[in-house]
Kinemage of the C-alpha trace (Angstrom):
@kinemage 1
@onewidth
@group {chain A} dominant
@subgroup {mainchain}
@vectorlist {calphas} color= white
{ca unk a 1} P -0.149 -0.004 -0.243
{ca unk a 2} L 2.663 2.308 0.599
{ca unk a 3} L 4.094 1.719 -2.883
{ca unk a 4} L 1.121 3.835 -3.803
{ca unk a 5} L 1.831 6.627 -2.276
{ca unk a 6} L 3.955 9.637 -3.779
{ca unk a 7} L 8.152 10.182 -2.579
{ca unk a 8} L 6.877 13.675 -2.713
{ca unk a 9} L 4.255 13.501 0.395
{ca unk a 10} L 6.502 14.006 3.533
{ca unk a 11} L 3.200 12.793 5.833
{ca unk a 12} L 2.724 9.687 3.786
{ca unk a 13} L 3.366 7.007 6.169
{ca unk a 14} L 6.263 4.215 5.172
{ca unk a 15} L 7.103 0.914 5.828
{ca unk a 16} L 10.426 0.325 7.838
{ca unk a 17} L 12.446 -1.364 4.423
{ca unk a 18} L 11.594 2.241 2.662
{ca unk a 19} L 12.261 3.973 5.518
{ca unk a 20} L 15.612 2.985 5.796
{ca unk a 21} L 18.207 4.500 3.377
{ca unk a 22} L 21.370 7.146 4.402
{ca unk a 23} L 21.141 6.099 7.830
{ca unk a 24} L 21.360 2.055 6.952
{ca unk a 25} L 23.879 2.623 4.340
{ca unk a 26} L 25.895 4.574 5.864
{ca unk a 27} L 26.091 2.686 9.140
{ca unk a 28} L 26.863 -0.703 6.876
{ca unk a 29} L 29.722 1.075 4.772
{ca unk a 30} L 31.182 1.979 8.306
{ca unk a 31} L 31.989 -1.682 8.913
{ca unk a 32} L 34.252 -1.749 5.763
{ca unk a 33} L 36.961 -4.112 4.822
{ca unk a 34} L 39.611 -1.838 6.838
{ca unk a 35} L 37.558 -1.435 9.705
{ca unk a 36} L 36.889 -5.477 9.721
{ca unk a 37} L 40.643 -5.515 10.001
{ca unk a 38} L 40.319 -3.641 12.742
{ca unk a 39} L 37.785 -5.504 14.415
{ca unk a 40} L 39.344 -8.459 14.046
{ca unk a 41} L 42.654 -8.157 15.216
{ca unk a 42} L 41.091 -6.579 18.442
{ca unk a 43} L 39.106 -9.669 18.645
{ca unk a 44} L 42.076 -11.740 18.636
{ca unk a 45} L 44.531 -9.680 20.995
{ca unk a 46} L 42.348 -8.841 23.576
{ca unk a 47} L 39.427 -11.375 22.699
{ca unk a 48} L 36.239 -10.069 24.482
{ca unk a 49} L 38.329 -7.648 26.885
{ca unk a 50} L 37.450 -4.068 24.574
{ca unk a 51} L 33.440 -5.736 23.016
{ca unk a 52} L 32.266 -2.822 26.208
{ca unk a 53} L 33.302 -0.192 23.824
{ca unk a 54} L 30.871 -0.524 21.206
{ca unk a 55} L 28.387 -0.261 23.881
{ca unk a 56} L 29.889 3.195 24.622
{ca unk a 57} L 30.559 4.485 21.241
{ca unk a 58} L 26.822 3.451 19.814
{ca unk a 59} L 24.816 6.707 21.612
{ca unk a 60} L 28.086 8.668 19.823
{ca unk a 61} L 27.689 7.398 16.599
{ca unk a 62} L 23.673 8.033 16.699
{ca unk a 63} L 24.222 11.054 18.176
{ca unk a 64} L 26.803 12.586 15.725
{ca unk a 65} L 25.381 10.814 12.692
{ca unk a 66} L 22.267 12.288 13.625
{ca unk a 67} L 23.403 15.843 13.443
{ca unk a 68} L 24.815 15.571 9.987
{ca unk a 69} L 21.752 13.556 8.424
{ca unk a 70} L 19.883 16.713 10.127
{ca unk a 71} L 22.250 19.148 8.613
{ca unk a 72} L 21.684 18.165 5.401
{ca unk a 73} L 17.863 17.419 5.680
{ca unk a 74} L 17.360 20.976 7.273
{ca unk a 75} L 19.631 23.195 5.042
{ca unk a 76} L 19.494 21.182 1.589
{ca unk a 77} L 23.576 21.423 1.490
{ca unk a 78} L 25.983 19.103 2.620
{ca unk a 79} L 28.650 19.563 4.979
{ca unk a 80} L 30.778 21.346 2.825
{ca unk a 81} L 28.383 23.255 1.446
{ca unk a 82} L 27.754 24.799 4.717
{ca unk a 83} L 30.883 25.492 5.339
{ca unk a 84} L 30.941 27.568 2.770
{ca unk a 85} L 28.101 29.175 3.119
{ca unk a 86} L 28.781 30.294 6.659
{ca unk a 87} L 32.612 30.002 7.973
{ca unk a 88} L 36.051 31.016 7.179
{ca unk a 89} L 37.586 29.570 3.714
{ca unk a 90} L 40.748 28.208 4.865
{ca unk a 91} L 38.352 26.058 7.316
{ca unk a 92} L 36.684 24.276 4.337
{ca unk a 93} L 39.911 23.934 2.207
{ca unk a 94} L 41.397 22.373 5.520
{ca unk a 95} L 38.120 19.841 6.101
{ca unk a 96} L 37.956 19.132 2.379
{ca unk a 97} L 41.967 18.591 1.670
{ca unk a 98} L 42.200 16.105 4.691
{ca unk a 99} L 39.039 14.148 3.973
{ca unk a 100} L 40.514 13.353 0.322
{ca unk a 101} L 43.713 11.806 1.671
{ca unk a 102} L 41.935 10.497 3.981
{ca unk a 103} L 39.775 8.490 1.758
{ca unk a 104} L 42.178 7.813 -0.900
{ca unk a 105} L 44.523 6.041 1.493
{ca unk a 106} L 40.924 4.181 3.149
{ca unk a 107} L 40.009 3.260 -0.844
{ca unk a 108} L 43.656 1.834 -1.326
{ca unk a 109} L 43.114 -0.596 2.029
{ca unk a 110} L 39.579 -1.205 1.381
{ca unk a 111} L 40.231 -2.026 -2.776
{ca unk a 112} L 43.488 -4.263 -2.020
{ca unk a 113} L 41.467 -6.113 1.388
{ca unk a 114} L 38.690 -6.895 -1.610
{ca unk a 115} L 41.150 -8.030 -4.027
{ca unk a 116} L 43.228 -10.002 -1.691
{ca unk a 117} L 39.936 -11.647 -0.162
{ca unk a 118} L 39.197 -12.978 -3.863
{ca unk a 119} L 42.308 -14.351 -4.332
{ca unk a 120} L 41.540 -16.545 -1.231
{ca unk a 121} L 38.358 -17.866 -2.174
{ca unk a 122} L 39.707 -18.191 -6.422
{ca unk a 123} L 43.406 -17.847 -6.733
{ca unk a 124} L 44.990 -15.632 -8.998
{ca unk a 125} L 46.498 -12.210 -8.540
{ca unk a 126} L 45.545 -9.736 -5.894
{ca unk a 127} L 46.601 -6.503 -7.561
{ca unk a 128} L 44.940 -7.343 -10.786
{ca unk a 129} L 41.277 -7.649 -8.658
{ca unk a 130} L 41.818 -4.606 -6.460
{ca unk a 131} L 42.268 -2.577 -10.068
{ca unk a 132} L 39.204 -4.385 -11.481
{ca unk a 133} L 37.102 -3.819 -8.313
{ca unk a 134} L 37.859 0.113 -8.290
{ca unk a 135} L 36.986 -0.283 -11.944
{ca unk a 136} L 33.561 -1.755 -11.356
{ca unk a 137} L 32.803 0.556 -8.382
{ca unk a 138} L 33.379 3.764 -10.710
{ca unk a 139} L 31.226 2.657 -13.166
{ca unk a 140} L 28.608 1.359 -11.180
{ca unk a 141} L 28.447 5.117 -9.818
{ca unk a 142} L 28.897 6.522 -12.824
{ca unk a 143} L 25.882 4.444 -14.968
{ca unk a 144} L 23.335 3.639 -12.421
{ca unk a 145} L 20.991 6.798 -11.134
{ca unk a 146} L 21.065 7.526 -7.824
{ca unk a 147} L 17.205 5.665 -7.013
{ca unk a 148} L 18.886 2.780 -8.449
{ca unk a 149} L 22.452 2.542 -7.247
{ca unk a 150} L 20.519 3.704 -3.529
{ca unk a 151} L 18.593 0.539 -3.932
{ca unk a 152} L 21.434 -1.621 -4.885
{ca unk a 153} L 23.576 -0.246 -1.915
{ca unk a 154} L 20.500 -1.110 0.412
{ca unk a 155} L 20.549 -5.054 -0.311
{ca unk a 156} L 24.708 -5.023 -0.240
{ca unk a 157} L 24.133 -4.798 3.225
{ca unk a 158} L 22.784 -7.852 3.876
{ca unk a 159} L 26.222 -9.134 3.173
{ca unk a 160} L 26.945 -8.037 6.299
{ca unk a 161} L 24.878 -11.241 7.791
{ca unk a 162} L 27.932 -13.226 6.665
{ca unk a 163} L 29.247 -12.411 10.116
{ca unk a 164} L 26.480 -13.371 12.093
{ca unk a 165} L 26.423 -16.656 10.159
{ca unk a 166} L 30.362 -16.968 10.960
{ca unk a 167} L 29.240 -16.081 14.835
{ca unk a 168} L 27.128 -19.300 14.643
{ca unk a 169} L 29.705 -21.963 13.803
{ca unk a 170} L 32.585 -20.365 15.730
{ca unk a 171} L 31.795 -22.004 19.424
{ca unk a 172} L 31.100 -18.862 21.077
{ca unk a 173} L 30.820 -18.841 24.984
{ca unk a 174} L 27.982 -16.231 25.472
{ca unk a 175} L 27.985 -16.164 29.111
{ca unk a 176} L 31.323 -14.404 29.164
{ca unk a 177} L 30.352 -12.737 25.743
{ca unk a 178} L 27.522 -11.174 26.902
{ca unk a 179} L 29.052 -10.343 30.601
{ca unk a 180} L 32.054 -7.975 28.680
{ca unk a 181} L 29.425 -5.976 27.003
{ca unk a 182} L 28.330 -4.647 30.762
{ca unk a 183} L 31.782 -5.896 32.478
{ca unk a 184} L 34.960 -3.589 31.049
{ca unk a 185} L 37.835 -5.926 31.131
{ca unk a 186} L 40.470 -3.403 30.664
{ca unk a 187} L 44.217 -3.450 30.601
{ca unk a 188} L 45.931 -0.631 31.773
{ca unk a 189} L 49.336 -0.340 28.600
{ca unk a 190} L 49.544 1.346 24.907
{ca unk a 191} L 48.242 -1.752 22.982
{ca unk a 192} L 45.114 -1.928 24.899
{ca unk a 193} L 44.760 2.097 24.899
{ca unk a 194} L 45.589 2.355 20.764
{ca unk a 195} L 42.744 -0.667 20.197
{ca unk a 196} L 40.459 1.549 22.292
{ca unk a 197} L 41.011 4.784 19.953
{ca unk a 198} L 41.082 2.128 16.826
{ca unk a 199} L 37.716 1.116 17.369
{ca unk a 200} L 36.213 4.460 18.084
{ca unk a 201} L 38.253 5.780 14.715
{ca unk a 202} L 36.222 3.522 12.845
{ca unk a 203} L 32.893 3.888 14.194
{ca unk a 204} L 32.974 7.710 14.391
{ca unk a 205} L 34.577 9.027 10.788
{ca unk a 206} L 34.225 11.963 9.178
{ca unk a 207} L 33.578 10.541 5.317
{ca unk a 208} L 30.316 9.250 6.980
{ca unk a 209} L 29.312 12.435 8.074
{ca unk a 210} L 29.734 14.195 4.720
{ca unk a 211} L 27.829 10.706 3.095
{ca unk a 212} L 24.700 10.820 5.471
{ca unk a 213} L 24.240 14.840 4.678
{ca unk a 214} L 24.551 14.475 1.055
{ca unk a 215} L 22.580 11.552 1.130
{ca unk a 216} L 19.476 13.189 2.557
{ca unk a 217} L 20.109 16.254 0.004
{ca unk a 218} L 19.747 13.637 -2.388
{ca unk a 219} L 16.586 12.083 -0.657
{ca unk a 220} L 15.120 15.607 -0.674
{ca unk a 221} L 15.822 16.438 -4.556
{ca unk a 222} L 14.427 12.668 -5.356
{ca unk a 223} L 11.291 13.610 -3.590
{ca unk a 224} L 10.948 16.908 -4.806
{ca unk a 225} L 10.978 18.408 -1.432
{ca unk a 226} L 11.821 21.291 -0.010
{ca unk a 227} L 14.746 22.139 2.876
{ca unk a 228} L 13.531 22.137 6.091
{ca unk a 229} L 14.260 25.248 7.383
{ca unk a 230} L 12.220 26.573 4.426
{ca unk a 231} L 9.259 24.147 4.886
{ca unk a 232} L 9.248 23.467 8.817
{ca unk a 233} L 5.895 22.146 8.769
{ca unk a 234} L 7.235 19.096 7.287
{ca unk a 235} L 9.973 18.597 10.285
{ca unk a 236} L 7.949 16.458 12.258
{ca unk a 237} L 7.891 13.298 9.979
{ca unk a 238} L 10.748 14.016 8.204
{ca unk a 239} L 13.232 13.975 11.248
{ca unk a 240} L 11.353 10.894 13.073
{ca unk a 241} L 12.282 9.210 9.661
{ca unk a 242} L 15.804 10.594 10.205
{ca unk a 243} L 15.814 9.469 13.615
{ca unk a 244} L 15.081 5.701 13.009
{ca unk a 245} L 16.606 5.799 9.599
{ca unk a 246} L 19.879 6.443 11.933
{ca unk a 247} L 19.413 4.523 15.001
{ca unk a 248} L 19.101 0.720 12.961
{ca unk a 249} L 21.727 1.505 10.926
{ca unk a 250} L 24.140 2.348 13.386
{ca unk a 251} L 22.440 -0.418 15.596
{ca unk a 252} L 23.236 -2.880 12.667
{ca unk a 253} L 26.342 -1.520 11.959
{ca unk a 254} L 27.667 -1.824 16.183
{ca unk a 255} L 26.080 -5.701 15.835
{ca unk a 256} L 28.121 -6.572 12.779
{ca unk a 257} L 31.072 -5.317 14.511
{ca unk a 258} L 30.475 -7.102 17.873
{ca unk a 259} L 29.716 -10.348 15.393
{ca unk a 260} L 33.501 -9.846 14.224
{ca unk a 261} L 35.079 -9.473 17.435
{ca unk a 262} L 32.861 -12.070 19.050
{ca unk a 263} L 34.065 -14.757 16.208
{ca unk a 264} L 37.741 -13.904 16.223
{ca unk a 265} L 38.015 -13.911 20.126
{ca unk a 266} L 36.067 -17.037 20.026
{ca unk a 267} L 38.526 -18.781 17.301
{ca unk a 268} L 41.568 -16.930 16.668
{ca unk a 269} L 42.459 -15.759 20.562
{ca unk a 270} L 41.805 -18.842 22.090
{ca unk a 271} L 43.741 -20.520 19.607
{ca unk a 272} L 46.802 -18.396 20.964
{ca unk a 273} L 46.482 -16.516 17.305
{ca unk a 274} L 46.470 -12.471 18.551
{ca unk a 275} L 48.076 -10.862 15.116
{ca unk a 276} L 46.378 -10.390 12.725
{ca unk a 277} L 47.158 -7.254 9.959
{ca unk a 278} L 44.386 -7.153 8.107
{ca unk a 279} L 40.601 -8.562 7.165
{ca unk a 280} L 42.194 -10.930 4.642
{ca unk a 281} L 44.511 -12.504 7.058
{ca unk a 282} L 41.813 -12.903 9.610
{ca unk a 283} L 39.631 -15.126 6.985
{ca unk a 284} L 42.633 -17.333 6.637
{ca unk a 285} L 43.001 -17.790 10.248
{ca unk a 286} L 39.941 -18.724 10.619
{ca unk a 287} L 40.316 -22.120 7.622
{ca unk a 288} L 42.027 -24.270 9.805
{ca unk a 289} L 39.959 -23.412 13.068
{ca unk a 290} L 36.471 -22.744 12.096
{ca unk a 291} L 36.397 -24.517 8.772
{ca unk a 292} L 36.003 -24.177 5.528
{ca unk a 293} L 32.327 -22.707 5.325
{ca unk a 294} L 33.415 -19.979 8.248
{ca unk a 295} L 36.079 -18.837 6.222
{ca unk a 296} L 33.984 -18.654 2.777
{ca unk a 297} L 31.213 -16.416 4.700
{ca unk a 298} L 34.439 -13.996 6.129
{ca unk a 299} L 35.701 -13.339 3.005
{ca unk a 300} L 32.565 -13.216 1.061
{ca unk a 301} L 31.583 -10.405 3.714
{ca unk a 302} L 35.108 -8.762 2.886
{ca unk a 303} L 33.999 -8.441 -0.584
{ca unk a 304} L 30.588 -7.502 0.013
{ca unk a 305} L 31.003 -4.924 2.258
{ca unk a 306} L 33.197 -3.343 0.274
{ca unk a 307} L 31.080 -2.943 -2.573
{ca unk a 308} L 29.168 -1.178 -0.322
{ca unk a 309} L 31.717 1.126 1.353
{ca unk a 310} L 34.327 2.051 -1.689
{ca unk a 311} L 31.199 4.106 -2.704
{ca unk a 312} L 30.328 5.300 0.124
{ca unk a 313} L 34.397 6.932 0.741
{ca unk a 314} L 34.640 7.229 -3.304
{ca unk a 315} L 31.203 9.623 -3.043
{ca unk a 316} L 31.627 11.674 0.083
{ca unk a 317} L 34.927 13.065 -1.301
{ca unk a 318} L 32.864 13.958 -4.498
{ca unk a 319} L 30.289 15.405 -2.343
{ca unk a 320} L 32.507 17.398 -0.162
{ca unk a 321} L 34.633 18.715 -3.568
{ca unk a 322} L 31.441 19.773 -5.521
{ca unk a 323} L 30.152 21.337 -2.383
{ca unk a 324} L 33.662 23.184 -1.354
{ca unk a 325} L 33.513 24.859 -4.997
{ca unk a 326} L 29.812 24.784 -5.404
{ca unk a 327} L 29.186 22.491 -8.202
{ca unk a 328} L 26.911 20.223 -9.835
{ca unk a 329} L 26.997 17.214 -7.342
{ca unk a 330} L 24.833 14.356 -7.807
{ca unk a 331} L 24.751 10.629 -8.015
{ca unk a 332} L 21.178 11.363 -10.018
{ca unk a 333} L 22.616 13.507 -12.832
{ca unk a 334} L 24.517 12.916 -15.816
{ca unk a 335} L 27.986 12.572 -16.094
{ca unk a 336} L 28.604 15.496 -18.498
{ca unk a 337} L 26.295 18.114 -16.244
{ca unk a 338} L 28.457 17.072 -13.264
{ca unk a 339} L 31.753 16.104 -14.263
{ca unk a 340} L 33.913 17.540 -10.836
{ca unk a 341} L 31.625 15.301 -9.440
{ca unk a 342} L 32.245 12.246 -11.454
{ca unk a 343} L 35.839 12.944 -11.991
{ca unk a 344} L 36.232 13.263 -8.134
{ca unk a 345} L 34.958 9.455 -7.448
{ca unk a 346} L 36.844 7.981 -10.783
{ca unk a 347} L 40.310 9.584 -9.262
{ca unk a 348} L 39.735 9.041 -5.610
{ca unk a 349} L 38.880 5.242 -6.288
{ca unk a 350} L 41.435 4.724 -8.793
{ca unk a 351} L 44.030 6.562 -7.057
{ca unk a 352} L 43.142 3.947 -4.128
{ca unk a 353} L 43.310 0.830 -6.224
{ca unk a 354} L 46.854 2.056 -7.823
{ca unk a 355} L 48.764 2.583 -4.300
{ca unk a 356} L 49.232 -1.190 -4.024
{ca unk a 357} L 50.587 -1.351 -7.556
{ca unk a 358} L 53.280 1.492 -6.820
{ca unk a 359} L 54.386 -0.465 -4.432
{ca unk a 360} L 52.764 1.616 -1.298
{ca unk a 361} L 51.418 -0.735 1.797
{ca unk a 362} L 47.842 -0.243 2.320
{ca unk a 363} L 48.003 -1.404 5.738
{ca unk a 364} L 50.974 0.796 6.630
{ca unk a 365} L 49.043 3.392 4.372
{ca unk a 366} L 46.039 3.012 6.532
{ca unk a 367} L 48.072 3.978 9.694
{ca unk a 368} L 48.564 7.360 8.298
{ca unk a 369} L 44.892 7.610 7.387
{ca unk a 370} L 43.603 7.114 11.023
{ca unk a 371} L 46.384 9.923 12.064
{ca unk a 372} L 44.260 11.859 9.365
{ca unk a 373} L 41.361 11.105 10.629
{ca unk a 374} L 42.046 11.684 13.688
{ca unk a 375} L 43.177 15.366 12.944
{ca unk a 376} L 40.041 15.798 10.803
{ca unk a 377} L 37.236 14.412 13.328
{ca unk a 378} L 37.259 16.052 16.255
{ca unk a 379} L 37.239 19.535 14.713
{ca unk a 380} L 34.882 18.480 12.094
{ca unk a 381} L 32.504 17.379 14.967
{ca unk a 382} L 32.825 20.901 16.423
{ca unk a 383} L 32.123 22.744 13.103
{ca unk a 384} L 29.138 20.251 12.466
{ca unk a 385} L 27.729 20.905 16.136
{ca unk a 386} L 28.165 24.687 15.217
{ca unk a 387} L 26.193 24.632 12.349
{ca unk a 388} L 23.887 22.361 13.754
{ca unk a 389} L 23.346 25.364 16.954
{ca unk a 390} L 23.342 28.402 14.083
{ca unk a 391} L 20.183 29.782 13.340
{ca unk a 392} L 21.214 31.185 10.197
{ca unk a 393} L 22.042 27.860 8.429
{ca unk a 394} L 18.951 25.590 10.607
{ca unk a 395} L 16.074 28.709 10.784
{ca unk a 396} L 13.650 27.494 13.697
{ca unk a 397} L 15.073 23.795 13.626
{ca unk a 398} L 18.342 23.623 15.065
{ca unk a 399} L 19.409 20.861 17.179
{ca unk a 400} L 17.572 20.281 20.181
{ca unk a 401} L 18.793 20.051 23.668
{ca unk a 402} L 19.063 16.220 24.015
{ca unk a 403} L 20.692 15.443 21.070
{ca unk a 404} L 23.055 18.629 21.220
{ca unk a 405} L 24.218 16.896 24.590
{ca unk a 406} L 25.241 13.749 22.980
{ca unk a 407} L 26.743 15.585 19.893
{ca unk a 408} L 28.896 17.430 22.264
{ca unk a 409} L 30.045 14.252 24.408
{ca unk a 410} L 30.791 12.426 21.171
{ca unk a 411} L 32.746 15.095 19.806
{ca unk a 412} L 34.946 15.509 23.251
{ca unk a 413} L 35.333 11.697 23.440
{ca unk a 414} L 36.787 11.792 19.952
{ca unk a 415} L 38.799 15.016 20.851
{ca unk a 416} L 40.105 12.678 24.017
{ca unk a 417} L 40.813 9.245 22.022
{ca unk a 418} L 42.560 11.192 19.363
{ca unk a 419} L 44.935 13.060 21.959
{ca unk a 420} L 45.521 9.210 23.791
{ca unk a 421} L 46.444 8.096 19.382
{ca unk a 422} L 48.811 11.024 19.550
{ca unk a 423} L 50.246 10.397 22.920
{ca unk a 424} L 50.865 6.329 22.042
{ca unk a 425} L 52.065 7.202 18.331
{ca unk a 426} L 54.947 9.819 19.498
């Protein structure tokens, strides 16, 4: 029945699946192959000892992604567009420049992990697979309309259920695993602190802010609606949709992350394997312990979530660049009418894919991406909170007190985590 309702009617009742979109895709993209590698290492090295951090990070993820989504839907512009409108140019250029560097390195790590996973499953040349995955992702983003592409991304999130399947056969001691969510097993050492910061860095990532805000703008255009600052009467149902979408998306992301930690804790850590550098290494290490099924599911999940995350990384860079210079930027636009947008997608994706071919180790490069994300995340979150409370940008729909409190809490936690990262890195 909901299919018969016009998309442009914000008051129309919508089923849960129709409601889910930018938030679900953003949450699922958070579990990209490099994130899977991080969570695998956490489970292998510390067992269940850091599971409690996902309970801590969940409300922080929800809060900051809500801020990003509401900025996009209320103002009708992405993060970069709002920075251009309301803040000094050097702030805008710095934020977008750091985002581009971090995203290219993340793209390299994710694409190389996908290539290595396919090599594990089928043999062949991992470098060639990496390049092919990059080309396929670019072609899909260029060739498909936003509506069709967002639908593909939504269904691609199902690949993450492979990690739930791995947990089902991993022999997890559920009493201990569930207890670890509420009873921290804290270790006072540099490795534990670094792993804690790494978890926050993979769950609260700047590219996700740019992506979700931009996707809300895309949704607004697709439905021929007005920004909520211009049409505040539509705010009630739209903001409820955003809250539902974001809450479900971040919950899904957190559950998948926990599934990866539990699976590797129950298999790798329990058998003395504590050093995992990449997601493909985690998949390979599972084979002799958890069996061929768990290995295959883990490797397939790396490829599936990579196909989801790579377009988000490249797309967020494209939205940021076009927002910075006020150029046309939309997955619904024809390539010739949004040349800069699609050129940014192609260049960032292929540059990431090329890292491996020119001798740069994507795993080591990912460390520097974490440094760049650490430099960018907290200041960007501060700017986002200022935008969300700025009446010139948001009109009468500035962020409510509760979300403001959580947003600033997330910002302070991320700033502290960044300080810890640099303390131990230096």
